[in-house]
A tleap script that builds the chain and sets N, CA, C and O, in Angstrom:
source leaprc.protein.ff14SB
mol = sequence {
  NMET THR ARG ARG TYR ILE VAL ALA GLY ARG
  VAL GLN GLY VAL GLY PHE ARG TRP PHE VAL
  GLU LYS GLU ALA ARG ALA LEU GLY VAL SER
  GLY TRP VAL ARG ASN ASN ASP ASP GLY THR
  VAL GLU VAL LEU ALA ALA GLY THR ALA ASP
  GLN LEU SER ARG LEU ARG ARG SER LEU GLU
  ALA GLY PRO ARG ALA ALA ARG VAL ASP GLN
  VAL GLN GLU PHE GLU GLN ASP GLY GLU HIE
  ASN GLU THR SER PHE ARG ILE GLU GLY ALA
  CTRP
}
set mol.1.N position { -58.225 8.698 75.765 }
set mol.1.CA position { -57.564 9.971 75.971 }
set mol.1.C position { -58.361 10.796 76.974 }
set mol.1.O position { -59.569 10.621 77.131 }
set mol.2.N position { -57.659 11.691 77.642 }
set mol.2.CA position { -58.294 12.495 78.680 }
set mol.2.C position { -57.998 13.968 78.435 }
set mol.2.O position { -56.871 14.341 78.110 }
set mol.3.N position { -59.012 14.788 78.591 }
set mol.3.CA position { -58.883 16.241 78.412 }
set mol.3.C position { -59.502 16.952 79.605 }
set mol.3.O position { -60.426 16.455 80.249 }
set mol.4.N position { -58.956 18.137 79.875 }
set mol.4.CA position { -59.535 19.025 80.889 }
set mol.4.C position { -59.975 20.284 80.166 }
set mol.4.O position { -59.237 20.837 79.351 }
set mol.5.N position { -61.181 20.729 80.472 }
set mol.5.CA position { -61.751 21.919 79.848 }
set mol.5.C position { -62.079 22.940 80.921 }
set mol.5.O position { -62.557 22.593 82.001 }
set mol.6.N position { -61.815 24.212 80.610 }
set mol.6.CA position { -62.245 25.320 81.457 }
set mol.6.C position { -63.206 26.155 80.619 }
set mol.6.O position { -62.833 26.672 79.566 }
set mol.7.N position { -64.439 26.282 81.090 }
set mol.7.CA position { -65.476 26.982 80.344 }
set mol.7.C position { -65.779 28.300 81.059 }
set mol.7.O position { -66.120 28.316 82.242 }
set mol.8.N position { -65.650 29.399 80.321 }
set mol.8.CA position { -65.883 30.733 80.886 }
set mol.8.C position { -67.099 31.370 80.235 }
set mol.8.O position { -67.448 31.052 79.098 }
set mol.9.N position { -67.735 32.268 80.964 }
set mol.9.CA position { -68.923 32.975 80.492 }
set mol.9.C position { -69.960 32.964 81.598 }
set mol.9.O position { -69.608 32.924 82.777 }
set mol.10.N position { -71.230 33.000 81.234 }
set mol.10.CA position { -72.306 32.860 82.221 }
set mol.10.C position { -72.624 31.373 82.294 }
set mol.10.O position { -73.537 30.883 81.629 }
set mol.11.N position { -71.843 30.656 83.126 }
set mol.11.CA position { -71.920 29.203 83.151 }
set mol.11.C position { -72.198 28.645 84.552 }
set mol.11.O position { -72.233 27.429 84.740 }
set mol.12.N position { -72.393 29.523 85.521 }
set mol.12.CA position { -72.786 29.059 86.850 }
set mol.12.C position { -74.178 29.580 87.162 }
set mol.12.O position { -74.517 30.716 86.828 }
set mol.13.N position { -74.984 28.737 87.808 }
set mol.13.CA position { -76.343 29.119 88.161 }
set mol.13.C position { -77.322 29.006 87.008 }
set mol.13.O position { -78.428 29.542 87.080 }
set mol.14.N position { -76.929 28.313 85.940 }
set mol.14.CA position { -77.790 28.185 84.755 }
set mol.14.C position { -77.981 26.729 84.344 }
set mol.14.O position { -78.438 26.458 83.234 }
set mol.15.N position { -77.639 25.791 85.221 }
set mol.15.CA position { -77.804 24.371 84.916 }
set mol.15.C position { -76.702 23.795 84.051 }
set mol.15.O position { -76.878 22.744 83.435 }
set mol.16.N position { -75.563 24.476 84.001 }
set mol.16.CA position { -74.490 24.040 83.112 }
set mol.16.C position { -73.922 22.679 83.512 }
set mol.16.O position { -73.684 21.833 82.651 }
set mol.17.N position { -73.704 22.461 84.805 }
set mol.17.CA position { -73.137 21.176 85.239 }
set mol.17.C position { -74.075 20.018 84.912 }
set mol.17.O position { -73.616 18.956 84.493 }
set mol.18.N position { -75.361 20.203 85.095 }
set mol.18.CA position { -76.327 19.141 84.791 }
set mol.18.C position { -76.375 18.887 83.289 }
set mol.18.O position { -76.493 17.744 82.847 }
set mol.19.N position { -76.282 19.967 82.506 }
set mol.19.CA position { -76.229 19.846 81.050 }
set mol.19.C position { -75.003 19.022 80.632 }
set mol.19.O position { -75.114 18.125 79.796 }
set mol.20.N position { -73.840 19.326 81.210 }
set mol.20.CA position { -72.612 18.613 80.861 }
set mol.20.C position { -72.718 17.141 81.264 }
set mol.20.O position { -72.315 16.255 80.511 }
set mol.21.N position { -73.262 16.887 82.454 }
set mol.21.CA position { -73.412 15.501 82.903 }
set mol.21.C position { -74.291 14.719 81.915 }
set mol.21.O position { -73.956 13.595 81.540 }
set mol.22.N position { -75.400 15.308 81.502 }
set mol.22.CA position { -76.320 14.641 80.564 }
set mol.22.C position { -75.629 14.371 79.224 }
set mol.22.O position { -75.732 13.270 78.683 }
set mol.23.N position { -74.935 15.363 78.696 }
set mol.23.CA position { -74.246 15.215 77.414 }
set mol.23.C position { -73.149 14.155 77.504 }
set mol.23.O position { -73.029 13.305 76.621 }
set mol.24.N position { -72.356 14.207 78.566 }
set mol.24.CA position { -71.240 13.262 78.727 }
set mol.24.C position { -71.748 11.833 78.847 }
set mol.24.O position { -71.191 10.917 78.241 }
set mol.25.N position { -72.795 11.646 79.621 }
set mol.25.CA position { -73.353 10.294 79.765 }
set mol.25.C position { -73.920 9.786 78.447 }
set mol.25.O position { -73.773 8.608 78.123 }
set mol.26.N position { -74.562 10.658 77.689 }
set mol.26.CA position { -75.117 10.257 76.393 }
set mol.26.C position { -74.003 9.857 75.420 }
set mol.26.O position { -74.199 8.988 74.570 }
set mol.27.N position { -72.846 10.490 75.548 }
set mol.27.CA position { -71.713 10.196 74.676 }
set mol.27.C position { -70.871 9.018 75.173 }
set mol.27.O position { -70.022 8.509 74.442 }
set mol.28.N position { -71.108 8.584 76.421 }
set mol.28.CA position { -70.313 7.506 76.990 }
set mol.28.C position { -68.967 7.956 77.524 }
set mol.28.O position { -68.036 7.158 77.631 }
set mol.29.N position { -68.864 9.245 77.862 }
set mol.29.CA position { -67.634 9.821 78.390 }
set mol.29.C position { -67.628 9.673 79.910 }
set mol.29.O position { -68.672 9.807 80.549 }
set mol.30.N position { -66.463 9.400 80.492 }
set mol.30.CA position { -66.357 9.343 81.951 }
set mol.30.C position { -65.612 10.578 82.444 }
set mol.30.O position { -64.907 11.236 81.679 }
set mol.31.N position { -65.776 10.887 83.739 }
set mol.31.CA position { -65.091 12.030 84.331 }
set mol.31.C position { -65.978 12.791 85.286 }
set mol.31.O position { -66.825 12.208 85.962 }
set mol.32.N position { -65.779 14.113 85.340 }
set mol.32.CA position { -66.548 14.936 86.271 }
set mol.32.C position { -66.631 16.380 85.777 }
set mol.32.O position { -65.888 16.792 84.886 }
set mol.33.N position { -67.545 17.132 86.373 }
set mol.33.CA position { -67.711 18.562 86.113 }
set mol.33.C position { -67.897 19.260 87.446 }
set mol.33.O position { -68.543 18.723 88.346 }
set mol.34.N position { -67.333 20.459 87.579 }
set mol.34.CA position { -67.490 21.218 88.831 }
set mol.34.C position { -67.384 22.712 88.567 }
set mol.34.O position { -66.791 23.149 87.581 }
set mol.35.N position { -67.979 23.489 89.480 }
set mol.35.CA position { -67.836 24.937 89.462 }
set mol.35.C position { -66.508 25.299 90.110 }
set mol.35.O position { -66.091 24.666 91.080 }
set mol.36.N position { -65.847 26.316 89.574 }
set mol.36.CA position { -64.641 26.862 90.188 }
set mol.36.C position { -64.968 28.187 90.856 }
set mol.36.O position { -65.946 28.847 90.502 }
set mol.37.N position { -64.150 28.570 91.820 }
set mol.37.CA position { -64.378 29.812 92.564 }
set mol.37.C position { -64.317 31.060 91.685 }
set mol.37.O position { -64.903 32.084 92.035 }
set mol.38.N position { -63.622 30.993 90.556 }
set mol.38.CA position { -63.484 32.162 89.684 }
set mol.38.C position { -64.650 32.341 88.715 }
set mol.38.O position { -64.604 33.214 87.848 }
set mol.39.N position { -65.699 31.518 88.855 }
set mol.39.CA position { -66.880 31.648 88.004 }
set mol.39.C position { -66.855 30.769 86.767 }
set mol.39.O position { -67.813 30.751 85.993 }
set mol.40.N position { -65.765 30.042 86.578 }
set mol.40.CA position { -65.692 29.125 85.440 }
set mol.40.C position { -66.213 27.754 85.850 }
set mol.40.O position { -66.425 27.480 87.031 }
set mol.41.N position { -66.414 26.900 84.852 }
set mol.41.CA position { -66.768 25.503 85.084 }
set mol.41.C position { -65.624 24.660 84.530 }
set mol.41.O position { -65.140 24.907 83.425 }
set mol.42.N position { -65.197 23.668 85.302 }
set mol.42.CA position { -64.106 22.786 84.911 }
set mol.42.C position { -64.652 21.397 84.624 }
set mol.42.O position { -65.496 20.883 85.358 }
set mol.43.N position { -64.161 20.800 83.550 }
set mol.43.CA position { -64.598 19.467 83.143 }
set mol.43.C position { -63.366 18.597 82.927 }
set mol.43.O position { -62.435 18.998 82.229 }
set mol.44.N position { -63.359 17.420 83.517 }
set mol.44.CA position { -62.347 16.407 83.221 }
set mol.44.C position { -63.084 15.276 82.532 }
set mol.44.O position { -64.026 14.712 83.089 }
set mol.45.N position { -62.654 14.939 81.306 }
set mol.45.CA position { -63.390 13.956 80.519 }
set mol.45.C position { -62.430 12.973 79.861 }
set mol.45.O position { -61.385 13.359 79.337 }
set mol.46.N position { -62.804 11.692 79.899 }
set mol.46.CA position { -62.024 10.637 79.263 }
set mol.46.C position { -62.910 9.904 78.271 }
set mol.46.O position { -64.048 9.548 78.577 }
set mol.47.N position { -62.376 9.686 77.086 }
set mol.47.CA position { -63.115 8.972 76.048 }
set mol.47.C position { -62.290 8.929 74.778 }
set mol.47.O position { -61.095 9.221 74.790 }
set mol.48.N position { -62.932 8.564 73.690 }
set mol.48.CA position { -62.252 8.539 72.398 }
set mol.48.C position { -62.130 9.967 71.858 }
set mol.48.O position { -62.773 10.886 72.364 }
set mol.49.N position { -61.312 10.141 70.842 }
set mol.49.CA position { -61.158 11.458 70.221 }
set mol.49.C position { -62.502 11.974 69.710 }
set mol.49.O position { -62.802 13.160 69.852 }
set mol.50.N position { -63.307 11.101 69.119 }
set mol.50.CA position { -64.615 11.501 68.607 }
set mol.50.C position { -65.545 11.916 69.744 }
set mol.50.O position { -66.230 12.934 69.648 }
set mol.51.N position { -65.569 11.133 70.816 }
set mol.51.CA position { -66.425 11.473 71.964 }
set mol.51.C position { -66.039 12.832 72.537 }
set mol.51.O position { -66.910 13.650 72.835 }
set mol.52.N position { -64.749 13.078 72.692 }
set mol.52.CA position { -64.288 14.337 73.285 }
set mol.52.C position { -64.524 15.513 72.352 }
set mol.52.O position { -64.795 16.621 72.816 }
set mol.53.N position { -64.428 15.297 71.058 }
set mol.53.CA position { -64.727 16.352 70.098 }
set mol.53.C position { -66.207 16.740 70.173 }
set mol.53.O position { -66.555 17.919 70.124 }
set mol.54.N position { -67.061 15.735 70.291 }
set mol.54.CA position { -68.505 16.005 70.410 }
set mol.54.C position { -68.820 16.692 71.736 }
set mol.54.O position { -69.668 17.583 71.788 }
set mol.55.N position { -68.142 16.283 72.807 }
set mol.55.CA position { -68.362 16.931 74.102 }
set mol.55.C position { -67.936 18.392 74.037 }
set mol.55.O position { -68.629 19.266 74.557 }
set mol.56.N position { -66.802 18.658 73.401 }
set mol.56.CA position { -66.348 20.047 73.298 }
set mol.56.C position { -67.376 20.903 72.567 }
set mol.56.O position { -67.648 22.031 72.977 }
set mol.57.N position { -67.942 20.379 71.494 }
set mol.57.CA position { -68.989 21.124 70.776 }
set mol.57.C position { -70.175 21.415 71.697 }
set mol.57.O position { -70.753 22.500 71.638 }
set mol.58.N position { -70.534 20.460 72.537 }
set mol.58.CA position { -71.622 20.678 73.499 }
set mol.58.C position { -71.235 21.743 74.512 }
set mol.58.O position { -72.060 22.581 74.875 }
set mol.59.N position { -69.986 21.719 74.974 }
set mol.59.CA position { -69.524 22.728 75.929 }
set mol.59.C position { -69.575 24.116 75.302 }
set mol.59.O position { -69.945 25.086 75.964 }
set mol.60.N position { -69.209 24.212 74.041 }
set mol.60.CA position { -69.226 25.512 73.350 }
set mol.60.C position { -70.640 26.041 73.169 }
set mol.60.O position { -70.853 27.253 73.162 }
set mol.61.N position { -71.608 25.139 73.022 }
set mol.61.CA position { -73.005 25.547 72.848 }
set mol.61.C position { -73.656 25.850 74.197 }
set mol.61.O position { -74.314 26.878 74.359 }
set mol.62.N position { -73.467 24.946 75.167 }
set mol.62.CA position { -74.058 25.112 76.489 }
set mol.62.C position { -75.564 24.983 76.476 }
set mol.62.O position { -76.175 24.875 75.412 }
set mol.63.N position { -76.170 24.993 77.661 }
set mol.63.CA position { -77.636 24.974 77.753 }
set mol.63.C position { -78.206 26.342 77.373 }
set mol.63.O position { -77.473 27.324 77.259 }
set mol.64.N position { -79.479 26.384 77.186 }
set mol.64.CA position { -80.158 27.596 76.702 }
set mol.64.C position { -79.871 28.832 77.562 }
set mol.64.O position { -79.673 29.918 77.017 }
set mol.65.N position { -79.844 28.695 78.883 }
set mol.65.CA position { -79.686 29.854 79.766 }
set mol.65.C position { -78.233 30.326 79.889 }
set mol.65.O position { -77.977 31.395 80.443 }
set mol.66.N position { -77.298 29.553 79.387 }
set mol.66.CA position { -75.881 29.895 79.528 }
set mol.66.C position { -75.398 30.781 78.384 }
set mol.66.O position { -76.030 30.878 77.333 }
set mol.67.N position { -74.262 31.420 78.623 }
set mol.67.CA position { -73.541 32.140 77.571 }
set mol.67.C position { -72.080 31.710 77.682 }
set mol.67.O position { -71.399 32.057 78.646 }
set mol.68.N position { -71.611 30.969 76.713 }
set mol.68.CA position { -70.235 30.482 76.736 }
set mol.68.C position { -69.362 31.458 75.962 }
set mol.68.O position { -69.566 31.675 74.768 }
set mol.69.N position { -68.388 32.046 76.650 }
set mol.69.CA position { -67.465 32.991 76.017 }
set mol.69.C position { -66.199 32.298 75.523 }
set mol.69.O position { -65.624 32.686 74.506 }
set mol.70.N position { -65.771 31.265 76.256 }
set mol.70.CA position { -64.502 30.617 75.904 }
set mol.70.C position { -64.461 29.206 76.466 }
set mol.70.O position { -64.933 28.957 77.575 }
set mol.71.N position { -63.896 28.287 75.699 }
set mol.71.CA position { -63.610 26.936 76.173 }
set mol.71.C position { -62.123 26.688 75.957 }
set mol.71.O position { -61.650 26.635 74.822 }
set mol.72.N position { -61.395 26.538 77.053 }
set mol.72.CA position { -59.983 26.189 76.967 }
set mol.72.C position { -59.858 24.680 77.125 }
set mol.72.O position { -60.550 24.072 77.942 }
set mol.73.N position { -58.974 24.083 76.340 }
set mol.73.CA position { -58.798 22.632 76.368 }
set mol.73.C position { -57.343 22.312 76.670 }
set mol.73.O position { -56.431 22.894 76.083 }
set mol.74.N position { -57.138 21.376 77.598 }
set mol.74.CA position { -55.800 20.975 78.005 }
set mol.74.C position { -55.684 19.458 77.943 }
set mol.74.O position { -56.600 18.733 78.332 }
set mol.75.N position { -54.552 18.998 77.450 }
set mol.75.CA position { -54.283 17.561 77.472 }
set mol.75.C position { -54.003 17.181 78.915 }
set mol.75.O position { -53.276 17.885 79.616 }
set mol.76.N position { -54.570 16.084 79.358 }
set mol.76.CA position { -54.426 15.652 80.743 }
set mol.76.C position { -53.621 14.357 80.763 }
set mol.76.O position { -54.018 13.358 80.164 }
set mol.77.N position { -52.494 14.385 81.453 }
set mol.77.CA position { -51.650 13.199 81.547 }
set mol.77.C position { -52.089 12.315 82.697 }
set mol.77.O position { -52.820 12.750 83.587 }
set mol.78.N position { -51.645 11.092 82.673 }
set mol.78.CA position { -51.896 10.180 83.783 }
set mol.78.C position { -53.141 9.344 83.585 }
set mol.78.O position { -53.956 9.592 82.696 }
set mol.79.N position { -53.259 8.355 84.433 }
set mol.79.CA position { -54.405 7.456 84.399 }
set mol.79.C position { -55.547 8.032 85.228 }
set mol.79.O position { -55.331 8.606 86.295 }
set mol.80.N position { -56.743 7.870 84.727 }
set mol.80.CA position { -57.929 8.310 85.459 }
set mol.80.C position { -58.845 7.114 85.602 }
set mol.80.O position { -59.169 6.447 84.620 }
set mol.81.N position { -59.253 6.850 86.804 }
set mol.81.CA position { -60.016 5.643 87.110 }
set mol.81.C position { -61.521 5.865 87.085 }
set mol.81.O position { -62.282 5.060 87.622 }
set mol.82.N position { -61.945 6.948 86.466 }
set mol.82.CA position { -63.375 7.233 86.402 }
set mol.82.C position { -64.066 6.194 85.517 }
set mol.82.O position { -63.576 5.863 84.438 }
set mol.83.N position { -65.198 5.688 85.980 }
set mol.83.CA position { -65.953 4.730 85.173 }
set mol.83.C position { -67.299 5.303 84.743 }
set mol.83.O position { -67.988 4.717 83.908 }
set mol.84.N position { -67.670 6.441 85.307 }
set mol.84.CA position { -68.916 7.103 84.932 }
set mol.84.C position { -68.662 8.598 84.955 }
set mol.84.O position { -67.530 9.032 85.166 }
set mol.85.N position { -69.702 9.389 84.741 }
set mol.85.CA position { -69.566 10.847 84.761 }
set mol.85.C position { -70.382 11.388 85.919 }
set mol.85.O position { -71.521 10.971 86.127 }
set mol.86.N position { -69.805 12.316 86.676 }
set mol.86.CA position { -70.497 12.837 87.859 }
set mol.86.C position { -70.308 14.350 87.994 }
set mol.86.O position { -69.401 14.944 87.411 }
set mol.87.N position { -71.195 14.939 88.782 }
set mol.87.CA position { -71.083 16.351 89.150 }
set mol.87.C position { -70.399 16.393 90.502 }
set mol.87.O position { -70.834 15.724 91.439 }
set mol.88.N position { -69.324 17.179 90.616 }
set mol.88.CA position { -68.643 17.340 91.902 }
set mol.88.C position { -69.179 18.595 92.583 }
set mol.88.O position { -69.379 19.627 91.944 }
set mol.89.N position { -69.405 18.489 93.872 }
set mol.89.CA position { -69.817 19.649 94.654 }
set mol.89.C position { -71.198 20.161 94.319 }
set mol.89.O position { -71.461 21.356 94.456 }
set mol.90.N position { -72.086 19.287 93.884 }
set mol.90.CA position { -73.418 19.737 93.460 }
set mol.90.C position { -74.357 19.965 94.633 }
set mol.90.O position { -75.336 20.700 94.507 }
set mol.91.N position { -74.079 19.362 95.743 }
set mol.91.CA position { -75.018 19.467 96.851 }
set mol.91.C position { -74.420 20.293 97.920 }
set mol.91.O position { -75.049 20.512 98.956 }
savepdb mol mol.pdb
quit
């Protein structure tokens, strides 16, 4: 299954994307994470229901320097060919 998450709060400039990449890889989730122009962080993740539930809990907690105000979750249709997890637009 695949989900898209939009994370709002103080989530840019605090290592949030690297935190998500580390958590997703540890869980065996594939997909990507990126900063959006509106100050949110977007995550596309594919895995089992248990993996995605654990990832969502990590997104809600965030890294120490972050403040997560809201995590929106959307069901994502279609096939995704991601085989690993990556940060988009990190460099």
